[in-house]
PDB file as gemmi writes it, atoms N, CA and C in Angstrom:
CRYST1    1.000    1.000    1.000  90.00  90.00  90.00 P 1                      
ATOM      1  N   UNK A   1     112.611 100.757  90.958  1.00  0.00           N  
ATOM      2  CA  UNK A   1     112.542 101.387  92.222  1.00  0.00           C  
ATOM      3  C   UNK A   1     114.263 101.691  93.053  1.00  0.00           C  
ATOM      4  N   UNK A   2     114.565 100.097  93.154  1.00  0.00           N  
ATOM      5  CA  UNK A   2     115.988 100.107  93.410  1.00  0.00           C  
ATOM      6  C   UNK A   2     117.142 101.187  93.146  1.00  0.00           C  
ATOM      7  N   UNK A   3     117.061 101.080  91.783  1.00  0.00           N  
ATOM      8  CA  UNK A   3     117.861 102.097  90.983  1.00  0.00           C  
ATOM      9  C   UNK A   3     117.876 103.563  91.093  1.00  0.00           C  
ATOM     10  N   UNK A   4     116.332 104.212  91.398  1.00  0.00           N  
ATOM     11  CA  UNK A   4     116.236 105.467  91.784  1.00  0.00           C  
ATOM     12  C   UNK A   4     116.818 105.523  93.085  1.00  0.00           C  
ATOM     13  N   UNK A   5     116.277 104.711  93.885  1.00  0.00           N  
ATOM     14  CA  UNK A   5     116.765 104.953  95.434  1.00  0.00           C  
ATOM     15  C   UNK A   5     118.587 105.145  95.535  1.00  0.00           C  
ATOM     16  N   UNK A   6     118.936 104.374  94.415  1.00  0.00           N  
ATOM     17  CA  UNK A   6     120.584 104.646  94.551  1.00  0.00           C  
ATOM     18  C   UNK A   6     121.027 105.843  94.259  1.00  0.00           C  
ATOM     19  N   UNK A   7     120.308 106.236  92.830  1.00  0.00           N  
ATOM     20  CA  UNK A   7     120.788 107.397  92.471  1.00  0.00           C  
ATOM     21  C   UNK A   7     120.513 108.494  93.182  1.00  0.00           C  
ATOM     22  N   UNK A   8     119.356 108.784  93.864  1.00  0.00           N  
ATOM     23  CA  UNK A   8     118.900 109.447  94.987  1.00  0.00           C  
ATOM     24  C   UNK A   8     120.028 109.864  95.983  1.00  0.00           C  
ATOM     25  N   UNK A   9     120.397 107.934  96.751  1.00  0.00           N  
ATOM     26  CA  UNK A   9     121.109 108.191  97.914  1.00  0.00           C  
ATOM     27  C   UNK A   9     122.680 108.896  97.125  1.00  0.00           C  
ATOM     28  N   UNK A  10     123.032 108.636  96.364  1.00  0.00           N  
ATOM     29  CA  UNK A  10     124.550 108.430  95.471  1.00  0.00           C  
ATOM     30  C   UNK A  10     124.790 110.290  95.350  1.00  0.00           C  
ATOM     31  N   UNK A  11     123.333 110.848  94.900  1.00  0.00           N  
ATOM     32  CA  UNK A  11     123.206 112.512  94.680  1.00  0.00           C  
ATOM     33  C   UNK A  11     123.370 113.158  96.013  1.00  0.00           C  
ATOM     34  N   UNK A  12     123.013 112.578  97.002  1.00  0.00           N  
ATOM     35  CA  UNK A  12     122.990 113.059  98.275  1.00  0.00           C  
ATOM     36  C   UNK A  12     124.139 113.098  99.103  1.00  0.00           C  
ATOM     37  N   UNK A  13     124.842 111.491  98.686  1.00  0.00           N  
ATOM     38  CA  UNK A  13     126.065 111.327  99.512  1.00  0.00           C  
ATOM     39  C   UNK A  13     127.557 112.197  98.830  1.00  0.00           C  
ATOM     40  N   UNK A  14     127.248 112.299  97.194  1.00  0.00           N  
ATOM     41  CA  UNK A  14     128.240 113.225  96.675  1.00  0.00           C  
ATOM     42  C   UNK A  14     128.359 114.868  97.407  1.00  0.00           C  
ATOM     43  N   UNK A  15     127.277 115.154  97.688  1.00  0.00           N  
ATOM     44  CA  UNK A  15     126.990 116.454  98.253  1.00  0.00           C  
ATOM     45  C   UNK A  15     127.338 116.850  99.880  1.00  0.00           C  
ATOM     46  N   UNK A  16     127.480 115.282 100.357  1.00  0.00           N  
ATOM     47  CA  UNK A  16     127.528 115.317 101.574  1.00  0.00           C  
ATOM     48  C   UNK A  16     126.423 115.515 102.337  1.00  0.00           C  
ATOM     49  N   UNK A  17     125.329 115.478 102.247  1.00  0.00           N  
ATOM     50  CA  UNK A  17     123.688 115.736 102.612  1.00  0.00           C  
ATOM     51  C   UNK A  17     123.349 114.869 103.164  1.00  0.00           C  
ATOM     52  N   UNK A  18     123.988 113.904 103.846  1.00  0.00           N  
ATOM     53  CA  UNK A  18     123.274 112.949 104.217  1.00  0.00           C  
ATOM     54  C   UNK A  18     123.014 113.471 105.752  1.00  0.00           C  
ATOM     55  N   UNK A  19     124.076 114.446 106.085  1.00  0.00           N  
ATOM     56  CA  UNK A  19     123.798 115.036 107.753  1.00  0.00           C  
ATOM     57  C   UNK A  19     122.434 115.850 107.599  1.00  0.00           C  
ATOM     58  N   UNK A  20     122.359 116.457 106.825  1.00  0.00           N  
ATOM     59  CA  UNK A  20     121.108 116.966 106.967  1.00  0.00           C  
ATOM     60  C   UNK A  20     119.423 116.267 106.473  1.00  0.00           C  
ATOM     61  N   UNK A  21     119.973 115.487 105.899  1.00  0.00           N  
ATOM     62  CA  UNK A  21     118.817 114.362 105.651  1.00  0.00           C  
ATOM     63  C   UNK A  21     118.533 113.448 106.685  1.00  0.00           C  
ATOM     64  N   UNK A  22     117.455 114.125 107.903  1.00  0.00           N  
ATOM     65  CA  UNK A  22     117.037 113.169 108.709  1.00  0.00           C  
ATOM     66  C   UNK A  22     116.108 113.095 108.526  1.00  0.00           C  
ATOM     67  N   UNK A  23     115.044 112.033 109.213  1.00  0.00           N  
ATOM     68  CA  UNK A  23     113.506 112.158 108.469  1.00  0.00           C  
ATOM     69  C   UNK A  23     112.406 112.870 108.846  1.00  0.00           C  
ATOM     70  N   UNK A  24     113.024 113.450 110.090  1.00  0.00           N  
ATOM     71  CA  UNK A  24     112.491 114.599 109.915  1.00  0.00           C  
ATOM     72  C   UNK A  24     112.123 116.137 109.052  1.00  0.00           C  
ATOM     73  N   UNK A  25     113.767 116.207 108.544  1.00  0.00           N  
ATOM     74  CA  UNK A  25     113.761 117.516 107.363  1.00  0.00           C  
ATOM     75  C   UNK A  25     113.257 116.967 106.172  1.00  0.00           C  
ATOM     76  N   UNK A  26     113.716 115.389 105.866  1.00  0.00           N  
ATOM     77  CA  UNK A  26     112.702 115.303 105.062  1.00  0.00           C  
ATOM     78  C   UNK A  26     111.276 115.051 104.642  1.00  0.00           C  
ATOM     79  N   UNK A  27     110.876 114.843 105.793  1.00  0.00           N  
ATOM     80  CA  UNK A  27     109.289 114.576 105.963  1.00  0.00           C  
ATOM     81  C   UNK A  27     108.765 116.154 105.537  1.00  0.00           C  
ATOM     82  N   UNK A  28     109.344 116.727 106.365  1.00  0.00           N  
ATOM     83  CA  UNK A  28     108.836 118.606 106.289  1.00  0.00           C  
ATOM     84  C   UNK A  28     109.242 118.828 104.635  1.00  0.00           C  
ATOM     85  N   UNK A  29     110.754 118.359 104.149  1.00  0.00           N  
ATOM     86  CA  UNK A  29     110.524 118.883 102.461  1.00  0.00           C  
ATOM     87  C   UNK A  29     109.775 118.144 101.855  1.00  0.00           C  
ATOM     88  N   UNK A  30     109.261 116.656 101.923  1.00  0.00           N  
ATOM     89  CA  UNK A  30     108.182 116.092 101.256  1.00  0.00           C  
ATOM     90  C   UNK A  30     107.053 117.070 101.305  1.00  0.00           C  
ATOM     91  N   UNK A  31     106.538 117.255 102.623  1.00  0.00           N  
ATOM     92  CA  UNK A  31     105.352 118.310 102.727  1.00  0.00           C  
ATOM     93  C   UNK A  31     105.269 119.450 101.655  1.00  0.00           C  
ATOM     94  N   UNK A  32     106.416 119.875 101.563  1.00  0.00           N  
ATOM     95  CA  UNK A  32     106.645 121.270 101.212  1.00  0.00           C  
ATOM     96  C   UNK A  32     106.354 121.333  99.589  1.00  0.00           C  
ATOM     97  N   UNK A  33     107.031 120.119  99.030  1.00  0.00           N  
ATOM     98  CA  UNK A  33     107.311 119.361  97.632  1.00  0.00           C  
ATOM     99  C   UNK A  33     105.557 119.392  97.092  1.00  0.00           C  
ATOM    100  N   UNK A  34     104.753 118.562  97.979  1.00  0.00           N  
ATOM    101  CA  UNK A  34     103.564 118.260  97.652  1.00  0.00           C  
ATOM    102  C   UNK A  34     102.619 119.508  97.793  1.00  0.00           C  
ATOM    103  N   UNK A  35     103.002 120.515  99.071  1.00  0.00           N  
ATOM    104  CA  UNK A  35     102.159 121.461  98.773  1.00  0.00           C  
ATOM    105  C   UNK A  35     102.439 122.268  97.216  1.00  0.00           C  
ATOM    106  N   UNK A  36     103.685 122.386  96.656  1.00  0.00           N  
ATOM    107  CA  UNK A  36     103.953 123.029  95.642  1.00  0.00           C  
ATOM    108  C   UNK A  36     103.001 122.334  94.363  1.00  0.00           C  
ATOM    109  N   UNK A  37     103.057 121.001  94.596  1.00  0.00           N  
ATOM    110  CA  UNK A  37     102.168 120.102  93.545  1.00  0.00           C  
ATOM    111  C   UNK A  37     100.809 120.742  93.975  1.00  0.00           C  
ATOM    112  N   UNK A  38     100.228 121.038  94.975  1.00  0.00           N  
ATOM    113  CA  UNK A  38      98.976 121.190  95.321  1.00  0.00           C  
ATOM    114  C   UNK A  38      98.572 122.626  94.552  1.00  0.00           C  
ATOM    115  N   UNK A  39      99.333 123.375  94.506  1.00  0.00           N  
ATOM    116  CA  UNK A  39      99.281 124.706  94.447  1.00  0.00           C  
ATOM    117  C   UNK A  39      99.287 124.850  92.588  1.00  0.00           C  
ATOM    118  N   UNK A  40      99.585 123.703  91.644  1.00  0.00           N  
ATOM    119  CA  UNK A  40      99.737 124.150  90.627  1.00  0.00           C  
ATOM    120  C   UNK A  40      97.663 123.291  90.248  1.00  0.00           C  
ATOM    121  N   UNK A  41      97.106 122.980  91.240  1.00  0.00           N  
ATOM    122  CA  UNK A  41      95.716 122.790  90.726  1.00  0.00           C  
ATOM    123  C   UNK A  41      94.820 123.188  91.508  1.00  0.00           C  
ATOM    124  N   UNK A  42      95.336 124.264  92.540  1.00  0.00           N  
ATOM    125  CA  UNK A  42      94.585 124.693  93.495  1.00  0.00           C  
ATOM    126  C   UNK A  42      93.245 125.638  92.677  1.00  0.00           C  
ATOM    127  N   UNK A  43      93.710 126.203  91.818  1.00  0.00           N  
ATOM    128  CA  UNK A  43      92.562 127.007  91.271  1.00  0.00           C  
ATOM    129  C   UNK A  43      91.746 126.488  89.901  1.00  0.00           C  
ATOM    130  N   UNK A  44      92.208 125.168  89.898  1.00  0.00           N  
ATOM    131  CA  UNK A  44      91.499 124.602  88.452  1.00  0.00           C  
ATOM    132  C   UNK A  44      90.404 124.016  88.278  1.00  0.00           C  
ATOM    133  N   UNK A  45      89.663 124.137  87.633  1.00  0.00           N  
ATOM    134  CA  UNK A  45      88.440 123.159  87.257  1.00  0.00           C  
ATOM    135  C   UNK A  45      88.384 121.564  87.389  1.00  0.00           C  
ATOM    136  N   UNK A  46      87.887 120.771  87.864  1.00  0.00           N  
ATOM    137  CA  UNK A  46      87.923 119.504  87.512  1.00  0.00           C  
ATOM    138  C   UNK A  46      88.630 119.046  86.069  1.00  0.00           C  
ATOM    139  N   UNK A  47      87.831 119.650  85.387  1.00  0.00           N  
ATOM    140  CA  UNK A  47      87.924 119.800  83.963  1.00  0.00           C  
ATOM    141  C   UNK A  47      89.478 120.134  83.556  1.00  0.00           C  
ATOM    142  N   UNK A  48      89.815 121.024  83.532  1.00  0.00           N  
ATOM    143  CA  UNK A  48      90.994 121.749  83.857  1.00  0.00           C  
ATOM    144  C   UNK A  48      92.308 121.022  84.530  1.00  0.00           C  
ATOM    145  N   UNK A  49      91.472 120.395  85.480  1.00  0.00           N  
ATOM    146  CA  UNK A  49      93.243 119.641  86.358  1.00  0.00           C  
ATOM    147  C   UNK A  49      92.791 118.026  85.226  1.00  0.00           C  
ATOM    148  N   UNK A  50      91.905 117.737  84.749  1.00  0.00           N  
ATOM    149  CA  UNK A  50      92.174 116.456  84.136  1.00  0.00           C  
ATOM    150  C   UNK A  50      93.065 116.640  82.730  1.00  0.00           C  
ATOM    151  N   UNK A  51      92.966 117.673  82.438  1.00  0.00           N  
ATOM    152  CA  UNK A  51      94.002 118.028  81.190  1.00  0.00           C  
ATOM    153  C   UNK A  51      95.320 119.162  81.136  1.00  0.00           C  
ATOM    154  N   UNK A  52      95.919 119.266  82.480  1.00  0.00           N  
ATOM    155  CA  UNK A  52      96.938 120.186  82.671  1.00  0.00           C  
ATOM    156  C   UNK A  52      97.823 119.595  81.722  1.00  0.00           C  
ATOM    157  N   UNK A  53      98.130 118.407  81.718  1.00  0.00           N  
ATOM    158  CA  UNK A  53      99.328 118.321  80.590  1.00  0.00           C  
ATOM    159  C   UNK A  53      99.350 118.432  79.644  1.00  0.00           C  
ATOM    160  N   UNK A  54      98.060 118.361  78.992  1.00  0.00           N  
ATOM    161  CA  UNK A  54      97.859 119.250  77.515  1.00  0.00           C  
ATOM    162  C   UNK A  54      98.357 120.794  77.651  1.00  0.00           C  
ATOM    163  N   UNK A  55      98.461 121.281  78.593  1.00  0.00           N  
ATOM    164  CA  UNK A  55      98.774 123.098  78.821  1.00  0.00           C  
ATOM    165  C   UNK A  55     100.362 122.525  78.825  1.00  0.00           C  
ATOM    166  N   UNK A  56     101.292 123.314  78.151  1.00  0.00           N  
ATOM    167  CA  UNK A  56     102.837 123.076  77.849  1.00  0.00           C  
ATOM    168  C   UNK A  56     103.307 123.373  79.289  1.00  0.00           C  
ATOM    169  N   UNK A  57     103.263 124.662  79.426  1.00  0.00           N  
ATOM    170  CA  UNK A  57     103.903 125.476  80.580  1.00  0.00           C  
ATOM    171  C   UNK A  57     102.986 124.627  81.997  1.00  0.00           C  
ATOM    172  N   UNK A  58     101.970 124.371  82.063  1.00  0.00           N  
ATOM    173  CA  UNK A  58     101.854 123.694  83.373  1.00  0.00           C  
ATOM    174  C   UNK A  58     102.477 122.359  83.590  1.00  0.00           C  
ATOM    175  N   UNK A  59     102.336 121.850  82.581  1.00  0.00           N  
ATOM    176  CA  UNK A  59     102.546 120.343  82.364  1.00  0.00           C  
ATOM    177  C   UNK A  59     104.011 120.180  82.648  1.00  0.00           C  
ATOM    178  N   UNK A  60     104.688 121.002  82.385  1.00  0.00           N  
ATOM    179  CA  UNK A  60     106.157 120.815  82.530  1.00  0.00           C  
ATOM    180  C   UNK A  60     106.498 121.012  84.010  1.00  0.00           C  
ATOM    181  N   UNK A  61     105.669 122.253  84.664  1.00  0.00           N  
ATOM    182  CA  UNK A  61     105.744 122.321  86.253  1.00  0.00           C  
ATOM    183  C   UNK A  61     105.238 121.166  86.980  1.00  0.00           C  
ATOM    184  N   UNK A  62     104.227 120.577  86.865  1.00  0.00           N  
ATOM    185  CA  UNK A  62     103.791 119.603  87.466  1.00  0.00           C  
ATOM    186  C   UNK A  62     104.214 118.369  87.302  1.00  0.00           C  
ATOM    187  N   UNK A  63     105.011 117.770  86.254  1.00  0.00           N  
ATOM    188  CA  UNK A  63     106.102 117.087  86.108  1.00  0.00           C  
ATOM    189  C   UNK A  63     107.449 117.118  86.945  1.00  0.00           C  
ATOM    190  N   UNK A  64     107.745 118.592  87.398  1.00  0.00           N  
ATOM    191  CA  UNK A  64     108.739 118.695  88.143  1.00  0.00           C  
ATOM    192  C   UNK A  64     108.572 118.767  89.072  1.00  0.00           C  
ATOM    193  N   UNK A  65     107.240 119.144  89.851  1.00  0.00           N  
ATOM    194  CA  UNK A  65     106.816 118.783  91.270  1.00  0.00           C  
ATOM    195  C   UNK A  65     107.026 117.326  91.522  1.00  0.00           C  
ATOM    196  N   UNK A  66     106.167 116.642  90.478  1.00  0.00           N  
ATOM    197  CA  UNK A  66     106.181 115.103  90.872  1.00  0.00           C  
ATOM    198  C   UNK A  66     107.292 114.443  91.360  1.00  0.00           C  
ATOM    199  N   UNK A  67     108.124 114.930  90.655  1.00  0.00           N  
ATOM    200  CA  UNK A  67     109.924 114.634  90.220  1.00  0.00           C  
ATOM    201  C   UNK A  67     110.299 114.862  91.601  1.00  0.00           C  
ATOM    202  N   UNK A  68     109.915 116.133  91.772  1.00  0.00           N  
ATOM    203  CA  UNK A  68     110.531 116.630  93.505  1.00  0.00           C  
ATOM    204  C   UNK A  68     109.883 115.525  94.386  1.00  0.00           C  
ATOM    205  N   UNK A  69     108.624 114.954  94.694  1.00  0.00           N  
ATOM    206  CA  UNK A  69     107.748 114.626  95.333  1.00  0.00           C  
ATOM    207  C   UNK A  69     108.463 113.130  95.757  1.00  0.00           C  
ATOM    208  N   UNK A  70     108.529 112.504  94.723  1.00  0.00           N  
ATOM    209  CA  UNK A  70     109.215 111.275  94.158  1.00  0.00           C  
ATOM    210  C   UNK A  70     110.658 110.993  94.863  1.00  0.00           C  
ATOM    211  N   UNK A  71     111.476 112.157  94.438  1.00  0.00           N  
ATOM    212  CA  UNK A  71     112.827 112.359  94.937  1.00  0.00           C  
ATOM    213  C   UNK A  71     112.685 112.153  96.881  1.00  0.00           C  
ATOM    214  N   UNK A  72     112.086 113.188  97.594  1.00  0.00           N  
ATOM    215  CA  UNK A  72     112.388 113.369  98.579  1.00  0.00           C  
ATOM    216  C   UNK A  72     111.366 112.030  99.010  1.00  0.00           C  
ATOM    217  N   UNK A  73     110.348 111.419  98.872  1.00  0.00           N  
ATOM    218  CA  UNK A  73     109.466 110.405  99.398  1.00  0.00           C  
ATOM    219  C   UNK A  73     110.605 109.018  99.005  1.00  0.00           C  
ATOM    220  N   UNK A  74     111.405 108.520  98.083  1.00  0.00           N  
ATOM    221  CA  UNK A  74     112.320 107.632  97.971  1.00  0.00           C  
ATOM    222  C   UNK A  74     113.412 107.781  98.750  1.00  0.00           C  
ATOM    223  N   UNK A  75     113.736 109.305  99.060  1.00  0.00           N  
ATOM    224  CA  UNK A  75     115.045 109.906  99.859  1.00  0.00           C  
ATOM    225  C   UNK A  75     114.401 109.422 101.325  1.00  0.00           C  
ATOM    226  N   UNK A  76     113.474 109.962 101.865  1.00  0.00           N  
ATOM    227  CA  UNK A  76     112.831 109.190 103.214  1.00  0.00           C  
ATOM    228  C   UNK A  76     112.781 108.010 103.508  1.00  0.00           C  
ATOM    229  N   UNK A  77     112.191 107.136 102.675  1.00  0.00           N  
ATOM    230  CA  UNK A  77     111.853 105.515 102.734  1.00  0.00           C  
ATOM    231  C   UNK A  77     113.634 104.912 102.739  1.00  0.00           C  
ATOM    232  N   UNK A  78     114.586 105.574 101.749  1.00  0.00           N  
ATOM    233  CA  UNK A  78     115.980 104.804 101.877  1.00  0.00           C  
ATOM    234  C   UNK A  78     116.180 105.125 103.503  1.00  0.00           C  
ATOM    235  N   UNK A  79     116.301 106.125 104.097  1.00  0.00           N  
ATOM    236  CA  UNK A  79     117.050 106.760 105.274  1.00  0.00           C  
ATOM    237  C   UNK A  79     116.142 105.899 106.213  1.00  0.00           C  
ATOM    238  N   UNK A  80     114.748 105.685 106.469  1.00  0.00           N  
ATOM    239  CA  UNK A  80     114.124 105.104 106.994  1.00  0.00           C  
ATOM    240  C   UNK A  80     114.360 103.630 106.932  1.00  0.00           C  
ATOM    241  N   UNK A  81     114.631 103.079 105.745  1.00  0.00           N  
ATOM    242  CA  UNK A  81     114.738 101.621 105.186  1.00  0.00           C  
ATOM    243  C   UNK A  81     113.628 100.754 105.176  1.00  0.00           C  
ATOM    244  N   UNK A  82     112.842 101.370 104.506  1.00  0.00           N  
ATOM    245  CA  UNK A  82     111.369 101.142 104.362  1.00  0.00           C  
ATOM    246  C   UNK A  82     111.234 100.760 102.821  1.00  0.00           C  
ATOM    247  N   UNK A  83     111.050  99.892 102.440  1.00  0.00           N  
ATOM    248  CA  UNK A  83     110.700  99.118 101.204  1.00  0.00           C  
ATOM    249  C   UNK A  83     109.616  99.529 100.379  1.00  0.00           C  
ATOM    250  N   UNK A  84     109.845 101.047  99.630  1.00  0.00           N  
ATOM    251  CA  UNK A  84     108.464 101.596  98.737  1.00  0.00           C  
ATOM    252  C   UNK A  84     107.735 100.746  98.386  1.00  0.00           C  
ATOM    253  N   UNK A  85     108.255  99.915  97.412  1.00  0.00           N  
ATOM    254  CA  UNK A  85     107.280  99.060  96.485  1.00  0.00           C  
ATOM    255  C   UNK A  85     106.667  97.968  97.572  1.00  0.00           C  
ATOM    256  N   UNK A  86     106.823  97.521  98.581  1.00  0.00           N  
ATOM    257  CA  UNK A  86     106.637  96.723  99.351  1.00  0.00           C  
ATOM    258  C   UNK A  86     105.636  97.505 100.510  1.00  0.00           C  
ATOM    259  N   UNK A  87     105.426  98.508 100.731  1.00  0.00           N  
ATOM    260  CA  UNK A  87     104.692  99.933 101.612  1.00  0.00           C  
ATOM    261  C   UNK A  87     103.624  99.982 100.872  1.00  0.00           C  
ATOM    262  N   UNK A  88     103.961 100.221  99.668  1.00  0.00           N  
ATOM    263  CA  UNK A  88     102.519 100.443  98.953  1.00  0.00           C  
ATOM    264  C   UNK A  88     102.044  98.714  98.506  1.00  0.00           C  
ATOM    265  N   UNK A  89     102.620  98.285  98.228  1.00  0.00           N  
ATOM    266  CA  UNK A  89     101.538  96.929  98.133  1.00  0.00           C  
ATOM    267  C   UNK A  89     101.183  96.243  99.316  1.00  0.00           C  
ATOM    268  N   UNK A  90     101.172  96.453 100.254  1.00  0.00           N  
ATOM    269  CA  UNK A  90     100.785  96.172 101.303  1.00  0.00           C  
ATOM    270  C   UNK A  90      99.439  96.981 101.833  1.00  0.00           C  
ATOM    271  N   UNK A  91      99.911  98.394 101.678  1.00  0.00           N  
ATOM    272  CA  UNK A  91      98.686  99.622 101.649  1.00  0.00           C  
ATOM    273  C   UNK A  91      97.848  98.754 100.345  1.00  0.00           C  
ATOM    274  N   UNK A  92      97.695  98.876  99.932  1.00  0.00           N  
ATOM    275  CA  UNK A  92      97.372  98.171  98.508  1.00  0.00           C  
ATOM    276  C   UNK A  92      96.038  97.214  98.932  1.00  0.00           C  
ATOM    277  N   UNK A  93      96.891  96.129  99.416  1.00  0.00           N  
ATOM    278  CA  UNK A  93      95.754  94.846 100.071  1.00  0.00           C  
ATOM    279  C   UNK A  93      95.459  95.508 101.240  1.00  0.00           C  
ATOM    280  N   UNK A  94      95.737  96.279 101.891  1.00  0.00           N  
ATOM    281  CA  UNK A  94      94.781  96.595 103.107  1.00  0.00           C  
ATOM    282  C   UNK A  94      93.380  97.499 102.605  1.00  0.00           C  
ATOM    283  N   UNK A  95      93.983  98.245 101.896  1.00  0.00           N  
ATOM    284  CA  UNK A  95      92.371  99.374 101.403  1.00  0.00           C  
ATOM    285  C   UNK A  95      91.354  98.154 100.243  1.00  0.00           C  
ATOM    286  N   UNK A  96      92.315  97.262  99.653  1.00  0.00           N  
ATOM    287  CA  UNK A  96      91.494  96.357  98.809  1.00  0.00           C  
ATOM    288  C   UNK A  96      90.463  95.326  99.836  1.00  0.00           C  
ATOM    289  N   UNK A  97      90.906  95.205 100.826  1.00  0.00           N  
ATOM    290  CA  UNK A  97      90.259  94.630 102.376  1.00  0.00           C  
ATOM    291  C   UNK A  97      88.991  95.172 102.272  1.00  0.00           C  
ATOM    292  N   UNK A  98      89.069  96.226 102.688  1.00  0.00           N  
ATOM    293  CA  UNK A  98      88.638  97.733 103.224  1.00  0.00           C  
ATOM    294  C   UNK A  98      87.330  98.049 102.201  1.00  0.00           C  
ATOM    295  N   UNK A  99      87.594  97.999 101.042  1.00  0.00           N  
ATOM    296  CA  UNK A  99      86.984  98.169 100.107  1.00  0.00           C  
ATOM    297  C   UNK A  99      86.895  97.371  98.673  1.00  0.00           C  
ATOM    298  N   UNK A 100      85.998  96.237  99.098  1.00  0.00           N  
ATOM    299  CA  UNK A 100      85.488  95.036  98.141  1.00  0.00           C  
ATOM    300  C   UNK A 100      85.354  95.470  96.841  1.00  0.00           C  
ATOM    301  N   UNK A 101      85.894  95.124  95.889  1.00  0.00           N  
ATOM    302  CA  UNK A 101      85.315  95.647  94.261  1.00  0.00           C  
ATOM    303  C   UNK A 101      83.623  95.847  94.495  1.00  0.00           C  
ATOM    304  N   UNK A 102      82.974  94.295  94.950  1.00  0.00           N  
ATOM    305  CA  UNK A 102      81.663  94.447  94.744  1.00  0.00           C  
ATOM    306  C   UNK A 102      81.241  95.753  95.705  1.00  0.00           C  
ATOM    307  N   UNK A 103      81.289  96.111  96.695  1.00  0.00           N  
ATOM    308  CA  UNK A 103      80.726  97.006  97.616  1.00  0.00           C  
ATOM    309  C   UNK A 103      81.355  98.467  97.059  1.00  0.00           C  
ATOM    310  N   UNK A 104      82.152  98.503  96.635  1.00  0.00           N  
ATOM    311  CA  UNK A 104      82.961 100.300  96.601  1.00  0.00           C  
ATOM    312  C   UNK A 104      83.131 100.219  95.150  1.00  0.00           C  
ATOM    313  N   UNK A 105      82.404  99.388  94.075  1.00  0.00           N  
ATOM    314  CA  UNK A 105      82.927 100.194  92.874  1.00  0.00           C  
ATOM    315  C   UNK A 105      81.948 100.805  92.420  1.00  0.00           C  
ATOM    316  N   UNK A 106      82.267 101.951  91.614  1.00  0.00           N  
ATOM    317  CA  UNK A 106      81.688 103.487  91.437  1.00  0.00           C  
ATOM    318  C   UNK A 106      81.398 104.125  92.692  1.00  0.00           C  
ATOM    319  N   UNK A 107      81.655 103.967  93.998  1.00  0.00           N  
ATOM    320  CA  UNK A 107      81.321 104.941  95.100  1.00  0.00           C  
ATOM    321  C   UNK A 107      82.640 105.760  95.599  1.00  0.00           C  
ATOM    322  N   UNK A 108      82.524 106.435  96.298  1.00  0.00           N  
ATOM    323  CA  UNK A 108      83.487 107.402  96.443  1.00  0.00           C  
ATOM    324  C   UNK A 108      83.457 107.273  98.123  1.00  0.00           C  
ATOM    325  N   UNK A 109      82.360 106.461  98.777  1.00  0.00           N  
ATOM    326  CA  UNK A 109      82.402 106.686 100.238  1.00  0.00           C  
ATOM    327  C   UNK A 109      83.658 106.427 100.770  1.00  0.00           C  
ATOM    328  N   UNK A 110      83.885 106.884 102.102  1.00  0.00           N  
ATOM    329  CA  UNK A 110      84.978 106.325 102.827  1.00  0.00           C  
ATOM    330  C   UNK A 110      84.612 105.601 103.958  1.00  0.00           C  
ATOM    331  N   UNK A 111      85.307 104.652 104.341  1.00  0.00           N  
ATOM    332  CA  UNK A 111      85.288 103.767 105.151  1.00  0.00           C  
ATOM    333  C   UNK A 111      86.336 103.759 106.850  1.00  0.00           C  
TER     334      UNK A 111                                                      
END                                                                             
């Protein structure tokens, strides 16, 4: 994760884009890219969505959109000084408490 963060930071610095990379702009760009990812799945059936990577053209588009999402998320975390791995593991631990395995296994009920 640190390697990706350094690469994305260097990419932005080489282009003098730090001036545009405010948290607000990055959050908005991230939302836009998530929207583009969602669009790839919008009208698919659940079965089609599970097989999307088997479709060569759709798979390439989904992979590219996930890459865009990851880049903007990584850049936003970098600008805000957030360790992405720590943030994700902290959240995972919180969710594990909210959804104990013995109570949540096989259930999609939200708490």
